[in-house]
N, CA, C and O atoms as CSV, one atom per row, in Angstrom:
chain,resi,resn,atom,element,x,y,z
A,1,MET,N,N,-12.166,-7.372,20.610
A,1,MET,CA,C,-11.900,-8.688,20.068
A,1,MET,C,C,-10.398,-8.844,19.899
A,1,MET,O,O,-9.738,-7.961,19.352
A,2,GLN,N,N,-9.859,-9.949,20.361
A,2,GLN,CA,C,-8.431,-10.188,20.201
A,2,GLN,C,C,-8.212,-11.193,19.080
A,2,GLN,O,O,-8.774,-12.288,19.079
A,3,THR,N,N,-7.389,-10.796,18.139
A,3,THR,CA,C,-7.032,-11.669,17.034
A,3,THR,C,C,-5.718,-11.167,16.475
A,3,THR,O,O,-5.450,-9.966,16.508
A,4,GLU,N,N,-4.905,-12.056,15.967
A,4,GLU,CA,C,-3.649,-11.619,15.383
A,4,GLU,C,C,-3.850,-11.379,13.898
A,4,GLU,O,O,-4.307,-12.252,13.161
A,5,CYS,N,N,-3.502,-10.192,13.488
A,5,CYS,CA,C,-3.643,-9.770,12.107
A,5,CYS,C,C,-2.377,-9.030,11.713
A,5,CYS,O,O,-1.486,-8.811,12.533
A,6,GLU,N,N,-2.313,-8.652,10.454
A,6,GLU,CA,C,-1.243,-7.787,9.983
A,6,GLU,C,C,-1.874,-6.603,9.263
A,6,GLU,O,O,-2.879,-6.735,8.565
A,7,LEU,N,N,-1.259,-5.453,9.452
A,7,LEU,CA,C,-1.648,-4.269,8.705
A,7,LEU,C,C,-0.710,-4.179,7.519
A,7,LEU,O,O,0.500,-4.027,7.683
A,8,LEU,N,N,-1.266,-4.273,6.335
A,8,LEU,CA,C,-0.501,-4.119,5.104
A,8,LEU,C,C,-0.575,-2.650,4.711
A,8,LEU,O,O,-1.661,-2.083,4.591
A,9,VAL,N,N,0.588,-2.040,4.513
A,9,VAL,CA,C,0.690,-0.654,4.071
A,9,VAL,C,C,1.453,-0.674,2.755
A,9,VAL,O,O,2.538,-1.248,2.674
A,10,ALA,N,N,0.899,-0.057,1.737
A,10,ALA,CA,C,1.555,-0.027,0.429
A,10,ALA,C,C,1.426,1.364,-0.172
A,10,ALA,O,O,0.328,1.912,-0.264
A,11,VAL,N,N,2.555,1.929,-0.580
A,11,VAL,CA,C,2.554,3.193,-1.305
A,11,VAL,C,C,2.635,2.848,-2.784
A,11,VAL,O,O,3.586,2.211,-3.235
A,12,ILE,N,N,1.635,3.274,-3.524
A,12,ILE,CA,C,1.510,2.945,-4.946
A,12,ILE,C,C,1.748,4.226,-5.741
A,12,ILE,O,O,0.899,5.117,-5.740
A,13,PRO,N,N,2.895,4.330,-6.421
A,13,PRO,CA,C,3.212,5.575,-7.119
A,13,PRO,C,C,2.493,5.758,-8.451
A,13,PRO,O,O,2.520,6.848,-9.021
A,14,GLU,N,N,1.862,4.726,-8.945
A,14,GLU,CA,C,1.127,4.813,-10.214
A,14,GLU,C,C,-0.350,4.537,-9.951
A,14,GLU,O,O,-0.752,3.376,-9.878
A,15,PRO,N,N,-1.169,5.585,-9.806
A,15,PRO,CA,C,-2.594,5.374,-9.535
A,15,PRO,C,C,-3.278,4.473,-10.560
A,15,PRO,O,O,-4.284,3.837,-10.245
A,16,ALA,N,N,-2.750,4.409,-11.778
A,16,ALA,CA,C,-3.350,3.558,-12.808
A,16,ALA,C,C,-3.312,2.084,-12.409
A,16,ALA,O,O,-4.104,1.291,-12.919
A,17,HIS,N,N,-2.412,1.705,-11.513
A,17,HIS,CA,C,-2.303,0.307,-11.078
A,17,HIS,C,C,-3.308,-0.045,-9.986
A,17,HIS,O,O,-3.482,-1.218,-9.653
A,18,LEU,N,N,-3.961,0.958,-9.434
A,18,LEU,CA,C,-4.830,0.727,-8.283
A,18,LEU,C,C,-5.989,-0.220,-8.588
A,18,LEU,O,O,-6.296,-1.098,-7.782
A,19,GLU,N,N,-6.626,-0.053,-9.727
A,19,GLU,CA,C,-7.758,-0.929,-10.072
A,19,GLU,C,C,-7.304,-2.385,-10.167
A,19,GLU,O,O,-7.979,-3.283,-9.663
A,20,GLU,N,N,-6.168,-2.618,-10.809
A,20,GLU,CA,C,-5.614,-3.975,-10.917
A,20,GLU,C,C,-5.337,-4.563,-9.530
A,20,GLU,O,O,-5.620,-5.734,-9.276
A,21,ILE,N,N,-4.787,-3.746,-8.649
A,21,ILE,CA,C,-4.459,-4.214,-7.299
A,21,ILE,C,C,-5.726,-4.544,-6.521
A,21,ILE,O,O,-5.807,-5.597,-5.889
A,22,LEU,N,N,-6.710,-3.661,-6.560
A,22,LEU,CA,C,-7.946,-3.906,-5.810
A,22,LEU,C,C,-8.711,-5.100,-6.357
A,22,LEU,O,O,-9.289,-5.874,-5.593
A,23,THR,N,N,-8.717,-5.253,-7.671
A,23,THR,CA,C,-9.351,-6.436,-8.269
A,23,THR,C,C,-8.627,-7.696,-7.819
A,23,THR,O,O,-9.260,-8.702,-7.499
A,24,GLY,N,N,-7.300,-7.638,-7.796
A,24,GLY,CA,C,-6.510,-8.774,-7.320
A,24,GLY,C,C,-6.786,-9.081,-5.860
A,24,GLY,O,O,-6.857,-10.246,-5.471
A,25,PHE,N,N,-6.943,-8.037,-5.044
A,25,PHE,CA,C,-7.268,-8.254,-3.634
A,25,PHE,C,C,-8.600,-8.998,-3.503
A,25,PHE,O,O,-8.713,-9.936,-2.714
A,26,LEU,N,N,-9.605,-8.579,-4.275
A,26,LEU,CA,C,-10.894,-9.267,-4.222
A,26,LEU,C,C,-10.755,-10.727,-4.612
A,26,LEU,O,O,-11.359,-11.599,-3.988
A,27,GLU,N,N,-9.965,-10.999,-5.640
A,27,GLU,CA,C,-9.742,-12.384,-6.075
A,27,GLU,C,C,-9.031,-13.193,-4.997
A,27,GLU,O,O,-9.224,-14.405,-4.912
A,28,LEU,N,N,-8.212,-12.542,-4.172
A,28,LEU,CA,C,-7.516,-13.219,-3.074
A,28,LEU,C,C,-8.407,-13.379,-1.841
A,28,LEU,O,O,-8.031,-14.058,-0.885
A,29,GLY,N,N,-9.590,-12.751,-1.863
A,29,GLY,CA,C,-10.473,-12.806,-0.706
A,29,GLY,C,C,-10.219,-11.685,0.291
A,29,GLY,O,O,-10.708,-11.740,1.419
A,30,ILE,N,N,-9.463,-10.674,-0.107
A,30,ILE,CA,C,-9.226,-9.508,0.742
A,30,ILE,C,C,-10.281,-8.475,0.355
A,30,ILE,O,O,-10.242,-7.917,-0.742
A,31,ARG,N,N,-11.217,-8.226,1.259
A,31,ARG,CA,C,-12.381,-7.426,0.907
A,31,ARG,C,C,-12.389,-6.041,1.521
A,31,ARG,O,O,-13.356,-5.299,1.352
A,32,GLY,N,N,-11.336,-5.679,2.227
A,32,GLY,CA,C,-11.334,-4.365,2.857
A,32,GLY,C,C,-9.995,-3.678,2.713
A,32,GLY,O,O,-8.949,-4.281,2.952
A,33,ALA,N,N,-10.027,-2.425,2.325
A,33,ALA,CA,C,-8.817,-1.602,2.240
A,33,ALA,C,C,-9.239,-0.143,2.282
A,33,ALA,O,O,-10.351,0.209,1.887
A,34,THR,N,N,-8.348,0.688,2.759
A,34,THR,CA,C,-8.537,2.130,2.738
A,34,THR,C,C,-7.433,2.712,1.885
A,34,THR,O,O,-6.271,2.331,2.028
A,35,ILE,N,N,-7.779,3.624,1.006
A,35,ILE,CA,C,-6.808,4.237,0.110
A,35,ILE,C,C,-6.860,5.745,0.321
A,35,ILE,O,O,-7.933,6.350,0.312
A,36,ILE,N,N,-5.687,6.341,0.510
A,36,ILE,CA,C,-5.607,7.791,0.634
A,36,ILE,C,C,-4.590,8.324,-0.374
A,36,ILE,O,O,-3.657,7.617,-0.756
A,37,GLU,N,N,-4.775,9.570,-0.800
A,37,GLU,CA,C,-3.787,10.220,-1.647
A,37,GLU,C,C,-2.612,10.607,-0.763
A,37,GLU,O,O,-2.802,11.032,0.376
A,38,SER,N,N,-1.398,10.463,-1.284
A,38,SER,CA,C,-0.213,10.798,-0.509
A,38,SER,C,C,0.842,11.389,-1.420
A,38,SER,O,O,0.749,11.310,-2.645
A,39,GLN,N,N,1.844,11.982,-0.798
A,39,GLN,CA,C,2.890,12.644,-1.558
A,39,GLN,C,C,4.233,12.346,-0.914
A,39,GLN,O,O,4.359,12.365,0.310
A,40,GLY,N,N,5.229,12.072,-1.735
A,40,GLY,CA,C,6.566,11.786,-1.242
A,40,GLY,C,C,7.279,13.039,-0.755
A,40,GLY,O,O,6.953,14.155,-1.162
A,41,MET,N,N,8.245,12.839,0.111
A,41,MET,CA,C,8.995,13.930,0.698
A,41,MET,C,C,9.714,14.773,-0.351
A,41,MET,O,O,9.711,16.001,-0.265
A,42,GLY,N,N,10.324,14.130,-1.332
A,42,GLY,CA,C,11.076,14.858,-2.353
A,42,GLY,C,C,10.200,15.800,-3.150
A,42,GLY,O,O,10.598,16.931,-3.433
A,43,LYS,N,N,9.013,15.348,-3.514
A,43,LYS,CA,C,8.100,16.189,-4.288
A,43,LYS,C,C,7.629,17.372,-3.445
A,43,LYS,O,O,7.554,18.500,-3.932
A,44,LEU,N,N,7.318,17.109,-2.197
A,44,LEU,CA,C,6.855,18.164,-1.315
A,44,LEU,C,C,7.942,19.209,-1.115
A,44,LEU,O,O,7.678,20.406,-1.236
A,45,LEU,N,N,9.141,18.781,-0.816
A,45,LEU,CA,C,10.237,19.726,-0.613
A,45,LEU,C,C,10.553,20.491,-1.891
A,45,LEU,O,O,10.809,21.694,-1.841
A,46,GLY,N,N,10.540,19.822,-3.020
A,46,GLY,CA,C,10.858,20.455,-4.294
A,46,GLY,C,C,9.867,21.518,-4.704
A,46,GLY,O,O,10.237,22.516,-5.323
A,47,HIS,N,N,8.594,21.309,-4.357
A,47,HIS,CA,C,7.553,22.271,-4.761
A,47,HIS,C,C,7.354,23.376,-3.740
A,47,HIS,O,O,7.213,24.544,-4.102
A,48,ASP,N,N,7.342,23.012,-2.473
A,48,ASP,CA,C,6.960,23.965,-1.439
A,48,ASP,C,C,8.132,24.762,-0.864
A,48,ASP,O,O,7.936,25.848,-0.320
A,49,ILE,N,N,9.325,24.237,-0.981
A,49,ILE,CA,C,10.493,24.915,-0.432
A,49,ILE,C,C,11.523,25.035,-1.540
A,49,ILE,O,O,12.259,24.082,-1.794
A,50,PRO,N,N,11.595,26.171,-2.203
A,50,PRO,CA,C,12.461,26.330,-3.372
A,50,PRO,C,C,13.919,25.949,-3.133
A,50,PRO,O,O,14.584,25.470,-4.051
A,51,ALA,N,N,14.426,26.154,-1.921
A,51,ALA,CA,C,15.823,25.816,-1.644
A,51,ALA,C,C,16.081,24.325,-1.817
A,51,ALA,O,O,17.222,23.915,-2.028
A,52,PHE,N,N,15.025,23.504,-1.731
A,52,PHE,CA,C,15.174,22.063,-1.861
A,52,PHE,C,C,14.772,21.551,-3.232
A,52,PHE,O,O,14.668,20.339,-3.424
A,53,ALA,N,N,14.548,22.423,-4.172
A,53,ALA,CA,C,14.089,22.015,-5.499
A,53,ALA,C,C,15.045,21.031,-6.148
A,53,ALA,O,O,14.608,20.147,-6.886
A,54,GLY,N,N,16.349,21.164,-5.886
A,54,GLY,CA,C,17.330,20.231,-6.444
A,54,GLY,C,C,17.180,18.826,-5.910
A,54,GLY,O,O,17.604,17.873,-6.564
A,55,LEU,N,N,16.588,18.671,-4.741
A,55,LEU,CA,C,16.382,17.331,-4.182
A,55,LEU,C,C,15.442,16.496,-5.035
A,55,LEU,O,O,15.560,15.271,-5.083
A,56,GLN,N,N,14.521,17.150,-5.700
A,56,GLN,CA,C,13.538,16.427,-6.503
A,56,GLN,C,C,14.219,15.549,-7.538
A,56,GLN,O,O,13.773,14.430,-7.791
A,57,SER,N,N,15.295,16.042,-8.137
A,57,SER,CA,C,15.998,15.254,-9.138
A,57,SER,C,C,16.808,14.138,-8.510
A,57,SER,O,O,17.135,13.161,-9.184
A,58,LEU,N,N,17.141,14.264,-7.226
A,58,LEU,CA,C,17.916,13.231,-6.545
A,58,LEU,C,C,17.049,12.075,-6.061
A,58,LEU,O,O,17.520,10.945,-5.932
A,59,ILE,N,N,15.801,12.362,-5.798
A,59,ILE,CA,C,14.906,11.332,-5.278
A,59,ILE,C,C,14.107,10.777,-6.440
A,59,ILE,O,O,13.107,11.351,-6.870
A,60,ALA,N,N,14.580,9.643,-6.936
A,60,ALA,CA,C,13.963,9.052,-8.131
A,60,ALA,C,C,12.509,8.727,-7.875
A,60,ALA,O,O,12.152,8.130,-6.860
A,61,GLY,N,N,11.689,9.130,-8.808
A,61,GLY,CA,C,10.298,8.728,-8.783
A,61,GLY,C,C,9.423,9.467,-7.805
A,61,GLY,O,O,8.289,9.042,-7.583
A,62,SER,N,N,9.877,10.540,-7.211
A,62,SER,CA,C,8.974,11.251,-6.318
A,62,SER,C,C,7.857,11.851,-7.171
A,62,SER,O,O,8.115,12.634,-8.086
A,63,ARG,N,N,6.637,11.483,-6.869
A,63,ARG,CA,C,5.489,11.888,-7.674
A,63,ARG,C,C,4.396,12.419,-6.769
A,63,ARG,O,O,4.283,11.993,-5.620
A,64,PRO,N,N,3.598,13.330,-7.261
A,64,PRO,CA,C,2.565,13.903,-6.409
A,64,PRO,C,C,1.321,13.041,-6.290
A,64,PRO,O,O,0.462,13.326,-5.456
A,65,GLU,N,N,1.199,12.004,-7.092
A,65,GLU,CA,C,-0.061,11.273,-7.129
A,65,GLU,C,C,0.041,9.864,-6.563
A,65,GLU,O,O,-0.563,8.936,-7.100
A,66,ASN,N,N,0.792,9.699,-5.497
A,66,ASN,CA,C,0.848,8.393,-4.848
A,66,ASN,C,C,-0.506,8.075,-4.232
A,66,ASN,O,O,-1.287,8.969,-3.908
A,67,ARG,N,N,-0.761,6.804,-4.079
A,67,ARG,CA,C,-1.886,6.331,-3.279
A,67,ARG,C,C,-1.287,5.434,-2.207
A,67,ARG,O,O,-0.426,4.602,-2.494
A,68,THR,N,N,-1.742,5.602,-0.982
A,68,THR,CA,C,-1.300,4.736,0.101
A,68,THR,C,C,-2.482,3.872,0.512
A,68,THR,O,O,-3.560,4.375,0.829
A,69,LEU,N,N,-2.261,2.579,0.500
A,69,LEU,CA,C,-3.298,1.586,0.764
A,69,LEU,C,C,-3.040,0.971,2.130
A,69,LEU,O,O,-1.901,0.641,2.461
A,70,PHE,N,N,-4.089,0.817,2.918
A,70,PHE,CA,C,-4.031,0.158,4.218
A,70,PHE,C,C,-5.046,-0.970,4.208
A,70,PHE,O,O,-6.196,-0.779,3.811
A,71,SER,N,N,-4.617,-2.148,4.645
A,71,SER,CA,C,-5.557,-3.267,4.728
A,71,SER,C,C,-5.192,-4.156,5.915
A,71,SER,O,O,-4.034,-4.541,6.077
A,72,VAL,N,N,-6.183,-4.478,6.741
A,72,VAL,CA,C,-5.994,-5.404,7.857
A,72,VAL,C,C,-6.317,-6.798,7.343
A,72,VAL,O,O,-7.424,-7.060,6.873
A,73,ILE,N,N,-5.333,-7.692,7.439
A,73,ILE,CA,C,-5.486,-9.045,6.893
A,73,ILE,C,C,-5.179,-10.045,8.004
A,73,ILE,O,O,-4.152,-9.938,8.673
A,74,ASP,N,N,-6.072,-11.018,8.199
A,74,ASP,CA,C,-5.884,-11.973,9.287
A,74,ASP,C,C,-5.491,-13.369,8.811
A,74,ASP,O,O,-5.687,-14.347,9.532
A,75,ASP,N,N,-4.945,-13.465,7.616
A,75,ASP,CA,C,-4.517,-14.758,7.067
A,75,ASP,C,C,-3.116,-14.590,6.478
A,75,ASP,O,O,-2.955,-13.891,5.478
A,76,PRO,N,N,-2.087,-15.224,7.084
A,76,PRO,CA,C,-0.714,-15.061,6.603
A,76,PRO,C,C,-0.527,-15.406,5.124
A,76,PRO,O,O,0.280,-14.772,4.444
A,77,ALA,N,N,-1.252,-16.390,4.623
A,77,ALA,CA,C,-1.130,-16.753,3.206
A,77,ALA,C,C,-1.642,-15.619,2.314
A,77,ALA,O,O,-1.080,-15.365,1.248
A,78,LYS,N,N,-2.701,-14.943,2.746
A,78,LYS,CA,C,-3.230,-13.825,1.959
A,78,LYS,C,C,-2.294,-12.619,2.019
A,78,LYS,O,O,-2.193,-11.862,1.053
A,79,VAL,N,N,-1.613,-12.439,3.146
A,79,VAL,CA,C,-0.625,-11.362,3.243
A,79,VAL,C,C,0.471,-11.588,2.211
A,79,VAL,O,O,0.831,-10.670,1.474
A,80,GLU,N,N,0.999,-12.798,2.155
A,80,GLU,CA,C,2.066,-13.121,1.193
A,80,GLU,C,C,1.575,-12.955,-0.243
A,80,GLU,O,O,2.288,-12.416,-1.090
A,81,ALA,N,N,0.378,-13.412,-0.509
A,81,ALA,CA,C,-0.177,-13.285,-1.866
A,81,ALA,C,C,-0.382,-11.812,-2.233
A,81,ALA,O,O,-0.130,-11.421,-3.372
A,82,ALA,N,N,-0.834,-10.996,-1.283
A,82,ALA,CA,C,-1.037,-9.567,-1.542
A,82,ALA,C,C,0.296,-8.881,-1.823
A,82,ALA,O,O,0.377,-8.036,-2.714
A,83,LEU,N,N,1.340,-9.232,-1.076
A,83,LEU,CA,C,2.663,-8.653,-1.314
A,83,LEU,C,C,3.193,-9.036,-2.696
A,83,LEU,O,O,3.801,-8.211,-3.377
A,84,ARG,N,N,2.965,-10.290,-3.113
A,84,ARG,CA,C,3.370,-10.710,-4.465
A,84,ARG,C,C,2.614,-9.924,-5.529
A,84,ARG,O,O,3.201,-9.469,-6.511
A,85,LEU,N,N,1.326,-9.769,-5.331
A,85,LEU,CA,C,0.500,-9.002,-6.272
A,85,LEU,C,C,1.001,-7.564,-6.387
A,85,LEU,O,O,1.112,-7.030,-7.490
A,86,LEU,N,N,1.301,-6.944,-5.260
A,86,LEU,CA,C,1.809,-5.571,-5.273
A,86,LEU,C,C,3.132,-5.480,-6.030
A,86,LEU,O,O,3.357,-4.540,-6.792
A,87,GLN,N,N,3.999,-6.459,-5.814
A,87,GLN,CA,C,5.293,-6.446,-6.505
A,87,GLN,C,C,5.109,-6.637,-8.009
A,87,GLN,O,O,5.749,-5.954,-8.808
A,88,GLU,N,N,4.246,-7.553,-8.385
A,88,GLU,CA,C,4.001,-7.802,-9.814
A,88,GLU,C,C,3.375,-6.586,-10.495
A,88,GLU,O,O,3.727,-6.265,-11.630
A,89,SER,N,N,2.466,-5.920,-9.825
A,89,SER,CA,C,1.787,-4.782,-10.450
A,89,SER,C,C,2.687,-3.556,-10.563
A,89,SER,O,O,2.473,-2.697,-11.419
A,90,SER,N,N,3.697,-3.480,-9.692
A,90,SER,CA,C,4.572,-2.301,-9.710
A,90,SER,C,C,5.777,-2.481,-10.613
A,90,SER,O,O,6.487,-1.512,-10.885
A,91,GLY,N,N,6.023,-3.671,-11.076
A,91,GLY,CA,C,7.183,-3.911,-11.921
A,91,GLY,C,C,8.407,-4.344,-11.139
A,91,GLY,O,O,9.487,-4.478,-11.714
A,92,GLY,N,N,8.265,-4.564,-9.852
A,92,GLY,CA,C,9.375,-5.050,-9.044
A,92,GLY,C,C,9.827,-4.044,-8.016
A,92,GLY,O,O,10.031,-2.871,-8.328
A,93,ALA,N,N,9.981,-4.496,-6.800
A,93,ALA,CA,C,10.335,-3.619,-5.694
A,93,ALA,C,C,11.796,-3.187,-5.723
A,93,ALA,O,O,12.184,-2.290,-4.974
A,94,ASP,N,N,12.605,-3.801,-6.562
A,94,ASP,CA,C,14.024,-3.449,-6.604
A,94,ASP,C,C,14.302,-2.241,-7.481
A,94,ASP,O,O,15.414,-1.713,-7.465
A,95,GLU,N,N,13.333,-1.800,-8.234
A,95,GLU,CA,C,13.507,-0.652,-9.126
A,95,GLU,C,C,13.066,0.621,-8.417
A,95,GLU,O,O,12.155,0.586,-7.591
A,96,PRO,N,N,13.710,1.755,-8.736
A,96,PRO,CA,C,13.262,3.009,-8.129
A,96,PRO,C,C,11.868,3.399,-8.596
A,96,PRO,O,O,11.450,3.056,-9.702
A,97,ALA,N,N,11.169,4.105,-7.754
A,97,ALA,CA,C,9.843,4.658,-8.050
A,97,ALA,C,C,8.773,3.601,-8.278
A,97,ALA,O,O,7.799,3.845,-8.991
A,98,THR,N,N,8.948,2.425,-7.676
A,98,THR,CA,C,7.933,1.382,-7.821
A,98,THR,C,C,7.118,1.203,-6.544
A,98,THR,O,O,6.316,0.273,-6.451
A,99,GLY,N,N,7.309,2.071,-5.567
A,99,GLY,CA,C,6.528,2.016,-4.343
A,99,GLY,C,C,7.208,1.213,-3.262
A,99,GLY,O,O,8.329,0.730,-3.424
A,100,ILE,N,N,6.511,1.085,-2.168
A,100,ILE,CA,C,6.995,0.343,-1.018
A,100,ILE,C,C,5.796,-0.357,-0.389
A,100,ILE,O,O,4.680,0.162,-0.409
A,101,ALA,N,N,6.035,-1.520,0.160
A,101,ALA,CA,C,4.981,-2.247,0.872
A,101,ALA,C,C,5.605,-2.913,2.086
A,101,ALA,O,O,6.729,-3.414,2.031
A,102,PHE,N,N,4.865,-2.910,3.174
A,102,PHE,CA,C,5.337,-3.566,4.390
A,102,PHE,C,C,4.136,-3.941,5.248
A,102,PHE,O,O,3.024,-3.463,5.028
A,103,THR,N,N,4.379,-4.801,6.225
A,103,THR,CA,C,3.315,-5.173,7.154
A,103,THR,C,C,3.768,-4.880,8.578
A,103,THR,O,O,4.958,-4.841,8.890
A,104,ILE,N,N,2.775,-4.677,9.419
A,104,ILE,CA,C,2.988,-4.432,10.838
A,104,ILE,C,C,2.058,-5.380,11.591
A,104,ILE,O,O,0.866,-5.442,11.287
A,105,PRO,N,N,2.584,-6.119,12.569
A,105,PRO,CA,C,1.699,-7.001,13.344
A,105,PRO,C,C,0.680,-6.200,14.156
A,105,PRO,O,O,0.993,-5.148,14.714
A,106,ILE,N,N,-0.526,-6.718,14.204
A,106,ILE,CA,C,-1.602,-6.115,14.993
A,106,ILE,C,C,-2.083,-7.176,15.972
A,106,ILE,O,O,-2.405,-8.296,15.575
A,107,LEU,N,N,-2.131,-6.826,17.234
A,107,LEU,CA,C,-2.570,-7.798,18.228
A,107,LEU,C,C,-4.048,-7.679,18.570
A,107,LEU,O,O,-4.671,-8.655,18.987
A,108,HIS,N,N,-4.609,-6.489,18.395
A,108,HIS,CA,C,-6.018,-6.277,18.720
A,108,HIS,C,C,-6.683,-5.517,17.583
A,108,HIS,O,O,-6.110,-4.581,17.026
A,109,VAL,N,N,-7.900,-5.931,17.248
A,109,VAL,CA,C,-8.662,-5.271,16.185
A,109,VAL,C,C,-10.081,-5.062,16.682
A,109,VAL,O,O,-10.691,-5.967,17.251
A,110,GLN,N,N,-10.600,-3.864,16.462
A,110,GLN,CA,C,-11.993,-3.573,16.743
A,110,GLN,C,C,-12.608,-2.953,15.502
A,110,GLN,O,O,-11.932,-2.263,14.738
A,111,GLY,N,N,-13.877,-3.200,15.310
A,111,GLY,CA,C,-14.590,-2.530,14.230
A,111,GLY,C,C,-14.453,-3.183,12.874
A,111,GLY,O,O,-14.883,-2.612,11.871
A,112,LEU,N,N,-13.873,-4.351,12.818
A,112,LEU,CA,C,-13.742,-5.059,11.542
A,112,LEU,C,C,-14.914,-6.023,11.426
A,112,LEU,O,O,-15.002,-7.000,12.170
A,113,ALA,N,N,-15.812,-5.743,10.490
A,113,ALA,CA,C,-17.011,-6.560,10.319
A,113,ALA,C,C,-16.630,-7.998,9.995
A,113,ALA,O,O,-15.688,-8.244,9.242
A,114,GLU,N,N,-17.353,-8.927,10.556
A,114,GLU,CA,C,-17.062,-10.347,10.319
A,114,GLU,C,C,-17.026,-10.698,8.840
A,114,GLU,O,O,-16.153,-11.451,8.407
A,115,ASP,N,N,-17.971,-10.161,8.049
A,115,ASP,CA,C,-18.017,-10.515,6.651
A,115,ASP,C,C,-16.912,-9.848,5.842
A,115,ASP,O,O,-16.714,-10.200,4.679
A,116,LEU,N,N,-16.180,-8.889,6.427
A,116,LEU,CA,C,-15.048,-8.263,5.738
A,116,LEU,C,C,-13.716,-8.874,6.144
A,116,LEU,O,O,-12.685,-8.542,5.559
A,117,ARG,N,N,-13.717,-9.751,7.124
A,117,ARG,CA,C,-12.476,-10.411,7.519
A,117,ARG,C,C,-11.939,-11.184,6.323
A,117,ARG,O,O,-12.693,-11.817,5.584
A,118,SER,N,N,-10.626,-11.121,6.146
A,118,SER,CA,C,-10.022,-11.745,4.965
A,118,SER,C,C,-10.241,-13.254,4.943
A,118,SER,O,O,-10.243,-13.853,3.867
A,119,GLY,N,N,-10.426,-13.882,6.099
A,119,GLY,CA,C,-10.594,-15.326,6.129
A,119,GLY,C,C,-12.017,-15.794,6.025
A,119,GLY,O,O,-12.257,-16.992,5.872
A,120,ALA,N,N,-12.982,-14.884,6.102
A,120,ALA,CA,C,-14.398,-15.277,6.066
A,120,ALA,C,C,-14.876,-15.423,4.629
A,120,ALA,O,O,-14.525,-14.619,3.765
A,121,ASP,N,N,-15.655,-16.421,4.385
A,121,ASP,CA,C,-16.258,-16.602,3.056
A,121,ASP,C,C,-17.750,-16.770,3.169
A,121,ASP,O,O,-18.431,-16.934,2.157
């Protein structure tokens, strides 16, 4: 199936915010997302490679309990609303350790159920 969508990727450094974000996504009509546990480079280097332990203090907010969220969204207005929600829940993207969010254009999508499409009601 050919359709233009965007892949929203968001690294959420505070797992406690995840429920608020997912509830907000449902309210926006975004019904599908995948969440995985992830870890920042600074935390990994600081713990696993002792020579880099000093880097941990240089990389603000490196935490072991990040969650990375992926969601395919086929409505530009919902993409913008989701990005606003992510920024509001994190306390602002301009502050350190508040996560990162970005989108990537997708030209082809397979396996996305019709009833899970962000534009379907």
